Steps between C-alpha positions, in 0.01 A plus 500: 500500500665823383237757593635843577452572869304816566332625811132412476222708645185369663312594181734277294404202713132593470534524120668159483234347725221650287664375181544148639137500616384602151707223340365247747145617434544441128658163570202401717264609221699294248503193724123521547439537125722199425321292764163597353626369164609175667872579482781567740674837465806327351287316244353835395853642472605210278209563262589869491870429442420269208259749341728796568815339360483734195713333240686282746397142516374403843677195635513354849835678543341830396222446755754421773688820418190722485349366822837469678455127557721198484450311171339198670243728670420665167467157341247392767295816440503434126394139558201612707394759243531241225281262703242781529508535118614862527832451321660256258859408429616505142828428323670819385492497120835684473676287762353153533691447827294768677149474637297819502189579701182641353162588642198296399175675409382439855827643633459808280144550627594464868796735457292758312246509784773535763692760299192716446429497873863586579511787249181644648645476851825664389301782339308542824823506703699712254437844659592370844808314372623802303453721807693250711784480249515879478566509874833331430614794287 
């Protein structure tokens, strides 16, 4: 940890506490939405990582990196999502040694519902989050 040491004021601690509370509030919202869709928060994150790969091919290694997991943990998550028919594994057409992950139609539908709810919540929180971030200068 190489953070520059500066003298913090009481208001700095209050700002950090408020920011952490806002992040936790969004996390609680996200966890509840995932549960309502029948998913764990990590399963939701896997679907989002696959869909958001933008030109990269989502592999188990990519999922492990994005979710900061060990490869075997990412593999177990992928196995469960595959069993739920939310994703499929496919051989990479450019590199037959690689297996890529893709959402099924059902996976796309579940993720679209979750993503719409999350975007609406972010829009609702945006003024408060911007104000909080502005307090950090």
